[in-house]
PAMITI-42760 format. One line per field, with one value per atom (N, C-alpha, C): residue number from 1; atom name; x negated, y negated, z. Coordinates in nm, 3 decimals. Last residue first. Example, Ala and Ser with C-alpha at 12.3 -4.5 7.8 and 13.67 -1.06 7.14 Angstrom:
2
i = [2_2_2_1_1_1]
at = [N_CA_C_N_CA_C]
xx = [-1.285_-1.367_-1.290_-1.319_-1.230_-1.320]
yy = [0.225_0.106_-0.003_0.569_0.450_0.330]
zz = [0.708_0.714_0.787_0.780_0.780_0.780]
! end
This chain:
49
i = [49_49_49_48_48_48_47_47_47_46_46_46_45_45_45_44_44_44_43_43_43_42_42_42_41_41_41_40_40_40_39_39_39_38_38_38_37_37_37_36_36_36_35_35_35_34_34_34_33_33_33_32_32_32_31_31_31_30_30_30_29_29_29_28_28_28_27_27_27_26_26_26_25_25_25_24_24_24_23_23_23_22_22_22_21_21_21_20_20_20_19_19_19_18_18_18_17_17_17_16_16_16_15_15_15_14_14_14_13_13_13_12_12_12_11_11_11_10_10_10_9_9_9_8_8_8_7_7_7_6_6_6_5_5_5_4_4_4_3_3_3_2_2_2_1_1_1]
at = [N_CA_C_N_CA_C_N_CA_C_N_CA_C_N_CA_C_N_CA_C_N_CA_C_N_CA_C_N_CA_C_N_CA_C_N_CA_C_N_CA_C_N_CA_C_N_CA_C_N_CA_C_N_CA_C_N_CA_C_N_CA_C_N_CA_C_N_CA_C_N_CA_C_N_CA_C_N_CA_C_N_CA_C_N_CA_C_N_CA_C_N_CA_C_N_CA_C_N_CA_C_N_CA_C_N_CA_C_N_CA_C_N_CA_C_N_CA_C_N_CA_C_N_CA_C_N_CA_C_N_CA_C_N_CA_C_N_CA_C_N_CA_C_N_CA_C_N_CA_C_N_CA_C_N_CA_C_N_CA_C_N_CA_C_N_CA_C_N_CA_C]
xx = [-8.563_-8.529_-8.408_-8.766_-8.694_-8.666_-8.927_-8.951_-8.815_-9.151_-9.022_-9.010_-9.323_-9.298_-9.212_-9.499_-9.381_-9.353_-9.763_-9.742_-9.591_-10.018_-9.888_-9.814_-10.361_-10.261_-10.101_-10.557_-10.424_-10.383_-10.949_-10.819_-10.665_-11.159_-11.054_-10.941_-11.359_-11.322_-11.262_-11.198_-11.296_-11.269_-11.095_-11.045_-11.175_-11.130_-11.165_-11.133_-10.995_-11.144_-11.189_-10.757_-10.762_-10.942_-10.751_-10.672_-10.772_-10.806_-10.621_-10.646_-11.100_-11.021_-10.872_-11.155_-11.177_-11.110_-10.952_-11.082_-11.044_-10.911_-10.867_-10.997_-10.889_-10.994_-10.931_-10.741_-10.736_-10.811_-10.639_-10.712_-10.700_-10.488_-10.473_-10.562_-10.391_-10.505_-10.571_-10.279_-10.243_-10.395_-10.233_-10.293_-10.303_-10.100_-10.064_-10.067_-10.407_-10.254_-10.177_-10.714_-10.631_-10.493_-10.938_-10.786_-10.738_-11.226_-11.131_-11.065_-11.300_-11.250_-11.152_-11.546_-11.437_-11.403_-11.773_-11.640_-11.512_-11.946_-11.944_-11.817_-11.748_-11.858_-11.853_-11.598_-11.577_-11.714_-11.359_-11.492_-11.481_-11.126_-11.234_-11.354_-10.819_-10.957_-11.047_-10.518_-10.642_-10.730_-10.175_-10.338_-10.395_-9.861_-9.967_-10.103_-9.530_-9.669_-9.770]
yy = [-8.950_-8.857_-8.732_-9.109_-9.030_-8.929_-9.363_-9.316_-9.220_-9.510_-9.453_-9.325_-9.754_-9.660_-9.649_-9.835_-9.808_-9.718_-10.084_-9.940_-9.956_-10.286_-10.250_-10.098_-10.380_-10.234_-10.286_-10.615_-10.569_-10.458_-10.587_-10.562_-10.538_-10.677_-10.771_-10.747_-10.395_-10.519_-10.641_-10.222_-10.295_-10.383_-9.956_-10.020_-10.116_-9.791_-9.896_-9.996_-9.570_-9.566_-9.722_-9.579_-9.561_-9.577_-9.329_-9.457_-9.447_-9.082_-9.131_-9.255_-9.060_-9.013_-9.050_-9.209_-9.270_-9.189_-9.200_-9.115_-9.207_-9.447_-9.363_-9.308_-9.588_-9.547_-9.396_-9.911_-9.751_-9.742_-10.129_-10.099_-9.956_-10.427_-10.256_-10.250_-10.695_-10.634_-10.473_-10.798_-10.771_-10.753_-10.790_-10.910_-10.896_-10.502_-10.627_-10.743_-10.354_-10.304_-10.485_-10.294_-10.410_-10.384_-10.011_-10.113_-10.161_-9.883_-9.936_-10.048_-9.559_-9.719_-9.749_-9.337_-9.400_-9.512_-9.238_-9.189_-9.231_-9.525_-9.352_-9.358_-9.745_-9.705_-9.586_-10.056_-9.925_-9.888_-10.258_-10.214_-10.089_-10.365_-10.461_-10.437_-10.429_-10.342_-10.429_-10.432_-10.495_-10.439_-10.306_-10.254_-10.376_-10.358_-10.390_-10.355_-10.205_-10.214_-10.266]
zz = [10.149_10.268_10.267_9.997_9.986_10.098_9.925_10.065_10.073_9.710_9.789_9.827_9.562_9.699_9.707_9.318_9.335_9.432_9.259_9.304_9.354_9.140_9.218_9.213_9.168_9.130_9.235_9.069_9.171_9.069_9.089_9.037_9.140_9.240_9.259_9.156_9.082_9.227_9.164_8.814_8.907_9.000_8.596_8.731_8.823_8.393_8.394_8.517_8.466_8.456_8.456_8.732_8.625_8.576_9.017_8.972_8.811_9.099_9.122_9.034_9.133_9.033_9.032_9.388_9.254_9.149_9.665_9.569_9.442_9.916_9.828_9.698_10.177_10.082_10.027_10.297_10.235_10.155_10.514_10.415_10.374_10.647_10.616_10.489_10.672_10.745_10.728_10.340_10.493_10.543_10.078_10.123_10.285_10.009_10.027_10.087_10.107_10.090_10.117_9.975_10.077_10.047_9.928_9.879_9.993_9.777_9.910_9.887_9.636_9.610_9.737_9.612_9.695_9.640_9.463_9.427_9.540_9.468_9.436_9.379_9.565_9.606_9.549_9.544_9.472_9.506_9.721_9.685_9.601_9.631_9.742_9.700_9.462_9.496_9.559_9.623_9.585_9.599_9.600_9.586_9.545_9.678_9.598_9.666_9.645_9.722_9.618]
! end
């Protein structure tokens, strides 16, 4: 899964998921200190059942 950083406001980062129309707000503390708008983060997503 790829998250593109769309907007950073205070302690909230808005991310677009895989170039789709889905957006998530993530707490700033969960991301690297040097994250900037426009950056793309690749996340390995596992669904263990």
